[in-house]
MDAnalysis code that builds the backbone (N, CA, C; Angstrom):
import MDAnalysis as mda
import numpy as np

u = mda.Universe.empty(630, n_residues=210, atom_resindex=np.repeat(np.arange(210), 3), trajectory=True)
u.add_TopologyAttr("name", ["N", "CA", "C"] * 210)
u.add_TopologyAttr("resid", np.arange(1, 211))
u.add_TopologyAttr("resname", ["MET", "LYS", "THR", "SER", "THR", "ALA", "THR", "ILE", "LEU", "ARG", "GLU", "TYR", "GLY", "PRO", "PHE", "PRO", "ASP", "ALA", "GLU", "ARG", "VAL", "HIS", "GLY", "VAL", "THR", "PHE", "ASP", "GLY", "ARG", "HIS", "VAL", "TRP", "PHE", "ALA", "SER", "GLY", "ASP", "ARG", "LEU", "ASN", "ALA", "LEU", "ASP", "PRO", "ASP", "SER", "GLY", "GLU", "VAL", "MET", "ARG", "PHE", "ILE", "GLU", "VAL", "ALA", "SER", "HIS", "ALA", "GLY", "THR", "ALA", "PHE", "ASP", "GLY", "GLU", "PHE", "LEU", "TYR", "GLN", "ILE", "ALA", "GLU", "ASP", "VAL", "ILE", "HIS", "LYS", "ILE", "ASP", "PRO", "LYS", "THR", "GLY", "GLN", "ILE", "LEU", "SER", "THR", "ILE", "PRO", "ALA", "PRO", "GLY", "ASN", "GLY", "GLY", "ASP", "SER", "GLY", "LEU", "ALA", "TRP", "ALA", "GLU", "GLY", "THR", "LEU", "TRP", "VAL", "GLY", "GLN", "HIS", "ARG", "GLY", "ARG", "ARG", "ILE", "HIS", "GLN", "ILE", "ASP", "PRO", "ASP", "THR", "GLY", "GLU", "ILE", "LEU", "ARG", "THR", "ILE", "GLU", "SER", "ASN", "ARG", "VAL", "VAL", "THR", "GLY", "VAL", "THR", "TRP", "VAL", "ASP", "GLY", "GLN", "LEU", "TRP", "HIS", "GLY", "THR", "TRP", "GLU", "GLY", "ASP", "ASP", "SER", "ASP", "ILE", "ARG", "ARG", "ILE", "ASP", "PRO", "GLN", "THR", "GLY", "GLU", "VAL", "LEU", "GLU", "ARG", "LEU", "ASP", "MET", "PRO", "GLU", "GLY", "THR", "GLY", "VAL", "SER", "GLY", "LEU", "GLU", "SER", "ASP", "GLY", "ALA", "ALA", "CYS", "PHE", "PHE", "CYS", "GLY", "GLY", "GLY", "ASN", "SER", "GLY", "LYS", "ILE", "ARG", "ALA", "VAL", "ARG", "ARG", "PRO", "GLY"])
u.atoms.positions = np.array([
    [20.540, 12.499, 3.136],
    [19.645, 11.393, 2.747],
    [20.478, 10.190, 2.277],
    [20.147, 9.022, 2.785],
    [20.805, 7.782, 2.320],
    [20.073, 7.270, 1.058],
    [20.883, 6.882, 0.050],
    [20.350, 6.371, -1.192],
    [20.996, 5.032, -1.512],
    [20.206, 4.035, -1.872],
    [20.756, 2.771, -2.294],
    [19.844, 2.113, -3.315],
    [20.348, 1.046, -3.930],
    [19.521, 0.340, -4.891],
    [18.712, -0.735, -4.195],
    [17.412, -0.805, -4.485],
    [16.569, -1.799, -3.856],
    [17.003, -3.223, -4.193],
    [16.990, -4.084, -3.208],
    [17.294, -5.518, -3.411],
    [15.968, -6.266, -3.449],
    [15.653, -6.802, -4.638],
    [14.446, -7.599, -4.809],
    [14.742, -9.036, -4.382],
    [14.021, -9.507, -3.402],
    [14.218, -10.845, -2.832],
    [13.468, -11.901, -3.584],
    [12.257, -11.546, -4.040],
    [11.387, -12.546, -4.703],
    [10.316, -11.801, -5.512],
    [9.889, -12.424, -6.584],
    [8.737, -11.942, -7.343],
    [7.612, -12.939, -7.294],
    [6.387, -12.448, -7.153],
    [5.156, -13.259, -7.187],
    [4.323, -12.843, -8.403],
    [3.667, -13.824, -9.051],
    [2.761, -13.483, -10.123],
    [3.527, -13.444, -11.466],
    [2.801, -13.045, -12.531],
    [1.390, -12.587, -12.551],
    [0.417, -13.673, -12.082],
    [-0.809, -13.232, -11.708],
    [-1.804, -14.098, -11.143],
    [-3.004, -14.198, -12.104],
    [-3.652, -15.382, -12.124],
    [-4.868, -15.517, -12.931],
    [-5.943, -14.552, -12.483],
    [-6.611, -13.941, -13.436],
    [-7.757, -13.030, -13.180],
    [-7.309, -11.792, -12.410],
    [-6.036, -11.411, -12.460],
    [-5.572, -10.206, -11.797],
    [-4.560, -9.525, -12.707],
    [-5.098, -8.677, -13.587],
    [-4.200, -8.011, -14.567],
    [-3.363, -6.939, -13.952],
    [-3.828, -6.350, -12.813],
    [-3.088, -5.272, -12.145],
    [-3.055, -5.552, -10.669],
    [-1.998, -5.095, -10.045],
    [-1.900, -5.085, -8.583],
    [-1.922, -3.639, -8.112],
    [-2.869, -3.308, -7.245],
    [-3.029, -1.965, -6.707],
    [-2.444, -1.979, -5.293],
    [-3.288, -1.876, -4.243],
    [-2.816, -1.866, -2.879],
    [-2.358, -3.250, -2.415],
    [-1.500, -3.274, -1.410],
    [-1.103, -4.506, -0.747],
    [-1.067, -4.282, 0.768],
    [-1.422, -5.359, 1.544],
    [-1.308, -5.306, 3.000],
    [-0.953, -6.686, 3.469],
    [-0.527, -6.793, 4.723],
    [-0.101, -8.072, 5.273],
    [-0.765, -8.307, 6.604],
    [-1.412, -9.479, 6.786],
    [-2.130, -9.764, 8.041],
    [-1.327, -10.636, 8.987],
    [-0.063, -10.822, 8.678],
    [0.770, -11.727, 9.517],
    [0.880, -13.110, 8.912],
    [-0.057, -13.435, 8.009],
    [-0.024, -14.749, 7.344],
    [-0.117, -14.602, 5.841],
    [-1.053, -13.776, 5.358],
    [-1.253, -13.599, 3.929],
    [-0.950, -12.146, 3.519],
    [-0.467, -12.015, 2.288],
    [-0.371, -10.717, 1.645],
    [-1.687, -10.513, 0.865],
    [-2.495, -9.547, 1.272],
    [-3.711, -9.218, 0.564],
    [-3.376, -8.161, -0.507],
    [-3.854, -8.461, -1.725],
    [-3.599, -7.412, -2.759],
    [-4.877, -7.131, -3.560],
    [-5.010, -5.855, -3.902],
    [-6.189, -5.377, -4.621],
    [-5.927, -5.506, -6.121],
    [-6.928, -5.998, -6.859],
    [-6.748, -6.241, -8.288],
    [-7.876, -5.665, -9.139],
    [-8.612, -4.666, -8.580],
    [-9.669, -4.004, -9.320],
    [-11.034, -4.363, -8.887],
    [-11.362, -5.687, -8.904],
    [-12.679, -6.111, -8.523],
    [-12.723, -7.170, -7.411],
    [-11.506, -7.396, -6.877],
    [-11.442, -8.361, -5.768],
    [-10.160, -8.140, -4.955],
    [-10.225, -8.606, -3.726],
    [-9.057, -8.676, -2.826],
    [-8.604, -10.124, -2.774],
    [-7.291, -10.320, -2.954],
    [-6.754, -11.644, -3.055],
    [-5.770, -11.903, -1.901],
    [-5.875, -13.101, -1.295],
    [-4.989, -13.451, -0.163],
    [-3.881, -14.388, -0.664],
    [-2.674, -13.868, -0.712],
    [-1.471, -14.606, -1.232],
    [-0.725, -15.206, -0.089],
    [-0.343, -16.456, -0.189],
    [0.586, -17.118, 0.754],
    [1.992, -16.765, 0.294],
    [2.717, -15.942, 1.079],
    [4.056, -15.531, 0.620],
    [5.121, -16.660, 0.619],
    [4.806, -17.775, 1.274],
    [5.723, -18.894, 1.233],
    [5.570, -19.716, -0.039],
    [4.321, -20.052, -0.390],
    [4.061, -20.900, -1.577],
    [3.906, -20.056, -2.851],
    [3.542, -18.783, -2.671],
    [3.254, -17.985, -3.852],
    [1.885, -18.205, -4.460],
    [1.041, -18.955, -3.779],
    [-0.319, -19.280, -4.259],
    [-1.322, -18.318, -3.650],
    [-2.351, -17.960, -4.477],
    [-3.512, -17.230, -3.957],
    [-4.445, -18.248, -3.309],
    [-4.687, -18.056, -2.024],
    [-5.444, -19.044, -1.237],
    [-6.938, -18.764, -1.284],
    [-7.350, -17.507, -1.388],
    [-8.764, -17.168, -1.435],
    [-8.874, -15.752, -1.927],
    [-10.134, -15.292, -2.185],
    [-10.311, -13.915, -2.577],
    [-11.696, -13.465, -2.133],
    [-11.847, -12.130, -2.036],
    [-13.099, -11.462, -1.708],
    [-13.500, -10.613, -2.849],
    [-14.717, -10.750, -3.319],
    [-15.203, -9.917, -4.437],
    [-15.624, -8.579, -3.866],
    [-14.860, -7.574, -4.153],
    [-15.113, -6.231, -3.695],
    [-14.323, -5.250, -4.541],
    [-14.880, -4.086, -4.785],
    [-14.154, -3.058, -5.573],
    [-12.881, -2.675, -4.871],
    [-11.775, -2.747, -5.596],
    [-10.481, -2.530, -4.965],
    [-9.551, -1.842, -5.968],
    [-9.646, -0.486, -6.019],
    [-8.976, 0.260, -7.008],
    [-7.653, 0.899, -6.625],
    [-7.363, 0.893, -5.317],
    [-6.137, 1.540, -4.857],
    [-5.679, 0.858, -3.577],
    [-5.339, 1.650, -2.527],
    [-4.655, 1.139, -1.349],
    [-5.476, 0.169, -0.528],
    [-4.761, -0.637, 0.233],
    [-5.310, -1.689, 1.106],
    [-4.607, -1.619, 2.434],
    [-5.300, -1.825, 3.576],
    [-4.681, -1.799, 4.876],
    [-5.325, -2.854, 5.758],
    [-4.649, -3.160, 6.902],
    [-5.122, -4.144, 7.852],
    [-4.864, -3.602, 9.235],
    [-5.888, -3.621, 10.137],
    [-5.730, -3.015, 11.430],
    [-5.485, -4.077, 12.554],
    [-5.243, -5.317, 12.158],
    [-5.091, -6.385, 13.125],
    [-6.309, -7.267, 13.164],
    [-7.440, -6.793, 12.657],
    [-8.677, -7.565, 12.620],
    [-9.432, -7.430, 11.309],
    [-9.493, -6.142, 10.823],
    [-10.279, -5.870, 9.606],
    [-9.407, -5.306, 8.476],
    [-9.898, -5.477, 7.281],
    [-9.243, -4.904, 6.081],
    [-9.920, -3.576, 5.751],
    [-9.141, -2.687, 5.198],
    [-9.658, -1.412, 4.649],
    [-9.252, -1.328, 3.163],
    [-10.172, -0.915, 2.337],
    [-9.918, -0.889, 0.895],
    [-10.481, 0.342, 0.267],
    [-9.610, 1.050, -0.510],
    [-10.019, 2.236, -1.251],
    [-10.748, 1.698, -2.533],
    [-11.971, 2.210, -2.703],
    [-12.775, 1.923, -3.917],
    [-13.278, 3.257, -4.481],
    [-12.633, 3.695, -5.562],
    [-12.967, 4.982, -6.131],
    [-12.772, 6.082, -5.078],
    [-13.903, 6.705, -4.654],
    [-13.788, 7.863, -3.742],
    [-14.248, 7.527, -2.304],
    [-14.260, 6.255, -1.970],
    [-14.616, 5.825, -0.568],
    [-13.605, 4.784, -0.077],
    [-13.658, 4.539, 1.214],
    [-12.852, 3.504, 1.852],
    [-13.818, 2.545, 2.582],
    [-13.761, 1.257, 2.222],
    [-14.556, 0.240, 2.832],
    [-13.805, -0.442, 3.947],
    [-14.491, -0.717, 5.067],
    [-13.987, -1.579, 6.135],
    [-14.591, -2.940, 5.888],
    [-13.786, -4.005, 5.829],
    [-14.193, -5.286, 5.396],
    [-13.792, -6.355, 6.408],
    [-14.690, -7.281, 6.711],
    [-14.398, -8.407, 7.538],
    [-13.746, -9.480, 6.674],
    [-12.448, -9.795, 6.915],
    [-11.786, -10.728, 6.018],
    [-12.313, -12.155, 6.162],
    [-12.974, -12.464, 7.253],
    [-13.520, -13.812, 7.435],
    [-14.739, -14.015, 6.558],
    [-15.613, -13.007, 6.432],
    [-16.902, -13.191, 5.727],
    [-16.912, -12.443, 4.395],
    [-16.005, -11.454, 4.223],
    [-16.036, -10.619, 3.049],
    [-17.071, -9.499, 3.078],
    [-17.756, -9.367, 4.227],
    [-18.816, -8.365, 4.354],
    [-18.222, -6.965, 4.514],
    [-18.820, -5.960, 3.862],
    [-18.434, -4.580, 4.080],
    [-19.154, -4.105, 5.329],
    [-18.418, -3.715, 6.331],
    [-18.977, -3.322, 7.622],
    [-19.306, -1.877, 7.709],
    [-18.546, -1.016, 7.038],
    [-18.823, 0.414, 7.046],
    [-18.044, 1.045, 5.899],
    [-18.420, 2.286, 5.599],
    [-17.804, 3.006, 4.493],
    [-17.600, 4.470, 4.890],
    [-16.464, 5.034, 4.577],
    [-16.200, 6.452, 4.866],
    [-15.687, 7.101, 3.583],
    [-15.832, 8.441, 3.450],
    [-15.322, 9.112, 2.271],
    [-13.772, 9.085, 2.231],
    [-13.160, 8.917, 1.094],
    [-11.732, 9.026, 0.976],
    [-11.375, 10.494, 0.786],
    [-10.291, 10.941, 1.364],
    [-9.981, 12.409, 1.384],
    [-9.672, 12.975, 0.023],
    [-9.245, 12.139, -0.934],
    [-8.847, 12.649, -2.258],
    [-9.964, 12.642, -3.277],
    [-11.156, 12.242, -2.900],
    [-12.293, 12.218, -3.816],
    [-11.960, 11.512, -5.153],
    [-11.290, 10.370, -5.005],
    [-10.950, 9.565, -6.172],
    [-9.492, 9.700, -6.568],
    [-8.758, 10.586, -5.959],
    [-7.322, 10.734, -6.257],
    [-6.454, 10.075, -5.223],
    [-6.993, 9.091, -4.521],
    [-6.261, 8.440, -3.434],
    [-5.471, 7.245, -3.966],
    [-4.365, 6.912, -3.283],
    [-3.508, 5.865, -3.735],
    [-3.205, 4.876, -2.595],
    [-2.185, 5.082, -1.822],
    [-1.798, 4.163, -0.788],
    [-2.658, 4.274, 0.451],
    [-2.624, 3.186, 1.232],
    [-3.377, 3.157, 2.500],
    [-2.604, 2.327, 3.523],
    [-2.544, 2.856, 4.765],
    [-1.843, 2.156, 5.829],
    [-2.587, 2.363, 7.121],
    [-2.374, 1.506, 8.149],
    [-2.932, 1.616, 9.468],
    [-1.791, 1.817, 10.455],
    [-1.904, 2.836, 11.292],
    [-0.970, 3.092, 12.357],
    [-1.565, 4.053, 13.361],
    [-1.188, 3.867, 14.629],
    [-1.629, 4.782, 15.702],
    [-3.093, 4.837, 15.822],
    [-3.824, 3.755, 15.422],
    [-5.279, 3.768, 15.517],
    [-5.952, 4.564, 14.469],
    [-5.247, 4.937, 13.420],
    [-5.786, 5.780, 12.310],
    [-5.364, 5.200, 10.944],
    [-5.978, 5.747, 9.925],
    [-5.622, 5.387, 8.555],
    [-4.768, 6.491, 7.995],
    [-3.820, 6.091, 7.150],
    [-2.890, 7.031, 6.463],
    [-3.157, 6.842, 4.957],
    [-3.511, 7.883, 4.255],
    [-3.964, 7.770, 2.909],
    [-3.048, 8.630, 1.963],
    [-2.465, 7.937, 1.004],
    [-1.598, 8.651, 0.037],
    [-2.457, 9.346, -1.010],
    [-1.979, 10.478, -1.477],
    [-2.582, 11.227, -2.539],
    [-1.658, 11.163, -3.726],
    [-2.072, 10.518, -4.805],
    [-1.226, 10.252, -5.952],
    [-0.686, 11.576, -6.515],
    [-1.495, 12.246, -7.264],
    [-1.062, 13.518, -7.889],
    [-0.960, 14.651, -6.871],
    [-1.656, 14.537, -5.761],
    [-1.635, 15.587, -4.740],
    [-0.330, 15.639, -3.997],
    [0.497, 14.535, -4.071],
    [1.814, 14.503, -3.480],
    [1.761, 14.785, -1.961],
    [0.851, 14.065, -1.293],
    [0.740, 14.249, 0.164],
    [0.184, 12.967, 0.766],
    [0.288, 12.886, 2.094],
    [-0.286, 11.802, 2.864],
    [-1.195, 12.422, 3.915],
    [-2.418, 11.924, 4.011],
    [-3.348, 12.397, 5.014],
    [-3.469, 11.337, 6.142],
    [-3.478, 11.730, 7.359],
    [-3.871, 10.904, 8.491],
    [-5.330, 11.157, 8.720],
    [-6.154, 10.118, 8.712],
    [-7.620, 10.323, 8.875],
    [-8.248, 9.458, 9.977],
    [-9.357, 9.893, 10.476],
    [-10.141, 9.130, 11.438],
    [-10.805, 7.955, 10.724],
    [-10.546, 6.717, 11.149],
    [-11.108, 5.565, 10.430],
    [-12.645, 5.403, 10.568],
    [-13.223, 6.117, 11.501],
    [-14.693, 5.998, 11.667],
    [-15.424, 7.106, 10.867],
    [-14.834, 8.222, 10.673],
    [-15.514, 9.355, 10.050],
    [-14.887, 9.792, 8.733],
    [-13.629, 9.515, 8.538],
    [-12.927, 10.039, 7.353],
    [-12.348, 11.460, 7.552],
    [-12.561, 12.007, 8.750],
    [-12.027, 13.346, 9.007],
    [-10.525, 13.407, 8.879],
    [-9.960, 14.411, 8.208],
    [-8.546, 14.557, 8.059],
    [-7.974, 15.149, 9.400],
    [-7.014, 14.433, 9.974],
    [-6.428, 14.839, 11.237],
    [-5.159, 15.684, 11.018],
    [-4.378, 15.285, 10.018],
    [-3.200, 16.076, 9.644],
    [-2.690, 15.663, 8.281],
    [-1.838, 16.417, 7.668],
    [-1.355, 16.217, 6.324],
    [0.104, 16.394, 6.222],
    [0.803, 15.431, 5.568],
    [2.257, 15.506, 5.338],
    [2.471, 15.726, 3.823],
    [3.189, 16.730, 3.491],
    [3.462, 17.014, 2.061],
    [4.694, 16.198, 1.582],
    [4.644, 15.769, 0.329],
    [5.746, 15.063, -0.267],
    [6.171, 15.817, -1.535],
    [7.433, 15.555, -1.964],
    [7.906, 16.221, -3.202],
    [7.773, 15.311, -4.421],
    [7.177, 14.148, -4.237],
    [7.026, 13.209, -5.319],
    [5.597, 12.640, -5.292],
    [5.162, 12.065, -6.442],
    [3.905, 11.313, -6.442],
    [3.935, 10.251, -5.383],
    [2.862, 10.112, -4.633],
    [2.746, 9.083, -3.581],
    [1.933, 7.906, -4.067],
    [2.496, 6.718, -3.977],
    [1.723, 5.508, -4.291],
    [1.468, 4.779, -2.967],
    [2.095, 3.661, -2.749],
    [1.824, 2.941, -1.494],
    [2.400, 3.616, -0.274],
    [1.797, 3.348, 0.931],
    [2.177, 3.907, 2.206],
    [2.279, 2.757, 3.231],
    [3.300, 2.792, 4.067],
    [3.365, 1.817, 5.164],
    [4.129, 2.411, 6.364],
    [3.800, 1.957, 7.554],
    [4.502, 2.251, 8.774],
    [5.156, 0.949, 9.267],
    [6.419, 1.081, 9.795],
    [7.089, -0.063, 10.407],
    [8.064, 0.465, 11.426],
    [8.007, -0.036, 12.635],
    [8.944, 0.355, 13.712],
    [9.025, 1.865, 13.854],
    [7.895, 2.551, 13.755],
    [7.888, 3.976, 13.921],
    [8.390, 4.751, 12.726],
    [8.674, 4.061, 11.583],
    [9.144, 4.713, 10.403],
    [8.017, 4.791, 9.383],
    [7.885, 5.931, 8.699],
    [6.879, 6.097, 7.654],
    [7.587, 6.022, 6.280],
    [7.154, 5.063, 5.465],
    [7.680, 4.836, 4.120],
    [6.596, 5.008, 3.089],
    [6.926, 5.494, 1.910],
    [5.940, 5.497, 0.819],
    [6.637, 5.249, -0.496],
    [5.885, 4.709, -1.428],
    [6.359, 4.448, -2.767],
    [6.139, 5.641, -3.682],
    [6.928, 5.726, -4.730],
    [6.746, 6.760, -5.756],
    [6.811, 6.041, -7.129],
    [6.224, 6.620, -8.108],
    [6.269, 6.052, -9.463],
    [5.931, 7.130, -10.473],
    [6.955, 7.566, -11.179],
    [6.758, 8.587, -12.216],
    [7.504, 8.163, -13.487],
    [6.773, 7.844, -14.552],
    [7.409, 7.354, -15.769],
    [8.016, 5.999, -15.525],
    [9.317, 5.850, -15.874],
    [10.014, 4.572, -15.630],
    [10.714, 4.563, -14.303],
    [10.642, 5.644, -13.520],
    [11.373, 5.773, -12.272],
    [10.447, 5.526, -11.065],
    [10.920, 4.665, -10.171],
    [10.134, 4.365, -8.993],
    [11.081, 4.128, -7.833],
    [10.658, 4.481, -6.641],
    [11.484, 4.203, -5.499],
    [10.626, 4.034, -4.237],
    [11.243, 3.577, -3.166],
    [10.649, 3.468, -1.840],
    [11.415, 4.374, -0.939],
    [10.694, 5.328, -0.250],
    [11.415, 6.302, 0.526],
    [10.887, 6.405, 1.943],
    [11.796, 6.630, 2.878],
    [11.438, 6.874, 4.264],
    [11.429, 8.395, 4.486],
    [10.355, 8.885, 5.074],
    [10.253, 10.325, 5.258],
    [10.038, 10.659, 6.729],
    [10.404, 11.826, 7.102],
    [10.149, 12.340, 8.456],
    [8.620, 12.572, 8.580],
    [7.937, 11.906, 9.505],
    [6.486, 12.026, 9.581],
    [6.015, 13.429, 10.070],
    [6.949, 14.213, 10.544],
    [6.559, 15.588, 10.982],
    [6.762, 16.594, 9.852],
    [7.885, 16.483, 9.093],
    [8.191, 17.507, 8.107],
    [8.055, 17.056, 6.704],
    [8.062, 15.694, 6.449],
    [7.983, 15.165, 5.115],
    [9.360, 15.109, 4.457],
    [10.433, 15.509, 5.168],
    [11.779, 15.396, 4.619],
    [12.123, 13.980, 4.281],
    [12.735, 13.754, 3.104],
    [13.153, 12.427, 2.750],
    [14.460, 12.069, 3.480],
    [14.422, 10.901, 4.206],
    [15.568, 10.497, 5.034],
    [16.321, 9.362, 4.350],
    [15.625, 8.558, 3.568],
    [16.256, 7.393, 2.957],
    [15.498, 7.003, 1.712],
    [16.200, 6.509, 0.680],
    [15.566, 6.158, -0.590],
    [16.169, 4.894, -1.139],
    [15.238, 3.989, -1.544],
    [15.650, 2.754, -2.235],
    [15.148, 2.829, -3.670],
    [16.079, 2.910, -4.578],
    [15.714, 3.043, -6.009],
    [15.452, 1.687, -6.605],
    [14.241, 1.537, -7.242],
    [13.861, 0.345, -7.920],
    [14.551, 0.272, -9.249],
    [14.781, -0.929, -9.813],
    [15.298, -1.035, -11.193],
    [14.411, -0.257, -12.177],
    [15.009, 0.331, -13.209],
    [14.225, 1.082, -14.192],
    [13.111, 0.227, -14.783],
    [11.929, 0.834, -14.835],
    [10.794, 0.122, -15.407],
    [10.077, -0.757, -14.418],
    [10.545, -0.758, -13.126],
    [9.895, -1.575, -12.092],
    [9.181, -0.692, -11.152],
    [7.874, -0.539, -11.277],
    [7.063, 0.394, -10.517],
    [6.581, -0.133, -9.212],
    [6.303, 0.828, -8.291],
    [5.694, 0.475, -6.986],
    [4.329, 1.130, -6.935],
    [3.296, 0.279, -7.009],
    [1.894, 0.791, -6.945],
    [1.363, 0.707, -5.511],
    [1.744, -0.326, -4.786],
    [1.314, -0.475, -3.379],
    [2.524, -0.851, -2.555],
    [2.406, -0.619, -1.231],
    [3.574, -0.843, -0.341],
    [3.088, -1.322, 1.044],
    [3.766, -2.364, 1.531],
    [3.478, -2.837, 2.853],
    [4.698, -3.502, 3.451],
    [4.903, -3.354, 4.767],
    [5.978, -4.072, 5.424],
    [5.488, -5.349, 6.050],
    [6.336, -6.331, 6.148],
    [5.999, -7.569, 6.866],
    [6.244, -7.426, 8.365],
    [6.601, -6.220, 8.794],
    [6.935, -5.991, 10.208],
    [8.331, -6.331, 10.567],
    [9.105, -6.808, 9.583],
    [10.488, -7.192, 9.881],
    [11.412, -6.666, 8.746],
    [11.996, -7.547, 7.943],
    [13.070, -7.125, 7.055],
    [12.656, -7.082, 5.602],
    [11.345, -6.979, 5.350],
    [10.873, -7.053, 3.971],
    [9.709, -6.088, 3.683],
    [9.743, -5.503, 2.519],
    [8.573, -4.777, 1.980],
    [7.892, -5.620, 0.910],
    [6.586, -5.618, 0.842],
    [5.845, -6.159, -0.270],
    [5.401, -4.970, -1.154],
    [5.719, -5.082, -2.440],
    [5.450, -3.916, -3.345],
    [4.565, -4.384, -4.488],
    [3.428, -3.739, -4.643],
    [2.558, -3.989, -5.787],
    [3.227, -3.471, -7.033],
    [3.065, -4.213, -8.131],
    [3.762, -3.845, -9.371],
    [2.848, -3.300, -10.441],
    [1.678, -2.780, -10.084],
    [0.841, -2.120, -11.063],
    [0.435, -3.064, -12.224],
    [0.566, -2.579, -13.445],
    [0.112, -3.325, -14.615],
    [1.032, -4.490, -14.980],
    [2.110, -4.679, -14.259],
    [2.942, -5.913, -14.433],
    [2.197, -7.120, -13.886],
    [1.232, -6.876, -12.977],
    [0.536, -7.984, -12.366],
    [1.348, -8.704, -11.342],
    [2.457, -8.135, -10.909],
    [3.364, -8.821, -9.950],
    [3.357, -8.118, -8.592],
    [3.839, -8.898, -7.614],
    [4.187, -8.371, -6.271],
    [5.669, -8.709, -6.109],
    [6.424, -7.747, -5.574],
    [7.838, -7.953, -5.371],
    [8.185, -7.782, -3.898],
    [8.930, -8.722, -3.346],
    [9.477, -8.624, -1.972],
    [10.806, -7.911, -2.056],
    [10.938, -6.803, -1.322],
    [12.131, -5.992, -1.367],
    [12.755, -5.942, 0.035],
    [14.043, -6.070, 0.137],
    [14.695, -6.053, 1.432],
    [14.608, -4.676, 2.048],
    [14.164, -4.656, 3.296],
    [14.076, -3.432, 4.095],
    [15.490, -3.156, 4.723],
    [16.060, -1.966, 4.582],
    [17.370, -1.674, 5.162],
    [17.346, -1.852, 6.680],
    [18.472, -2.326, 7.206],
    [18.652, -2.421, 8.653],
    [18.081, -3.686, 9.211],
])
């Protein structure tokens, strides 16, 4: 396993009316982040929140190229980012113990915080298609270039790790500075991860290796 110290490229926030940052996702233009009772669209160039959608947003956030998905307690909402309308709702696999959320391969990938696992689920029904076990608490989840990464956060220790999507084996780990937690995780599709900072109210851009 390769281990290195995470390189923080930039910090955003704290933001007005957003005491916590839960899930994060990227639509190619804006970083959407969940802050409890709304989804906020952050311009990563200016650092300004451009707009928001009032919707319950307690954990992970994902984008499928057209629609947003948001964990709200024990369900996952599919949301039209243009109108803010909730289009459909499916049960979340963890019944309220869900954390990260990602879109890949036409399916949703849902992190289980204390359950230490990641479920691949059907985005229309919520049916669990398969499960990957982890040896640490799972926070944010993201796929990029065929690689599966997830965040961890236990006490003052937090990292971003790449795991084998078949076995769950840890292949690479980026250690965050002590006291710097990762609550949500998303890739920009290139050389950067966006990391939610939980109760710090911040989002951090972290360099992706390679």
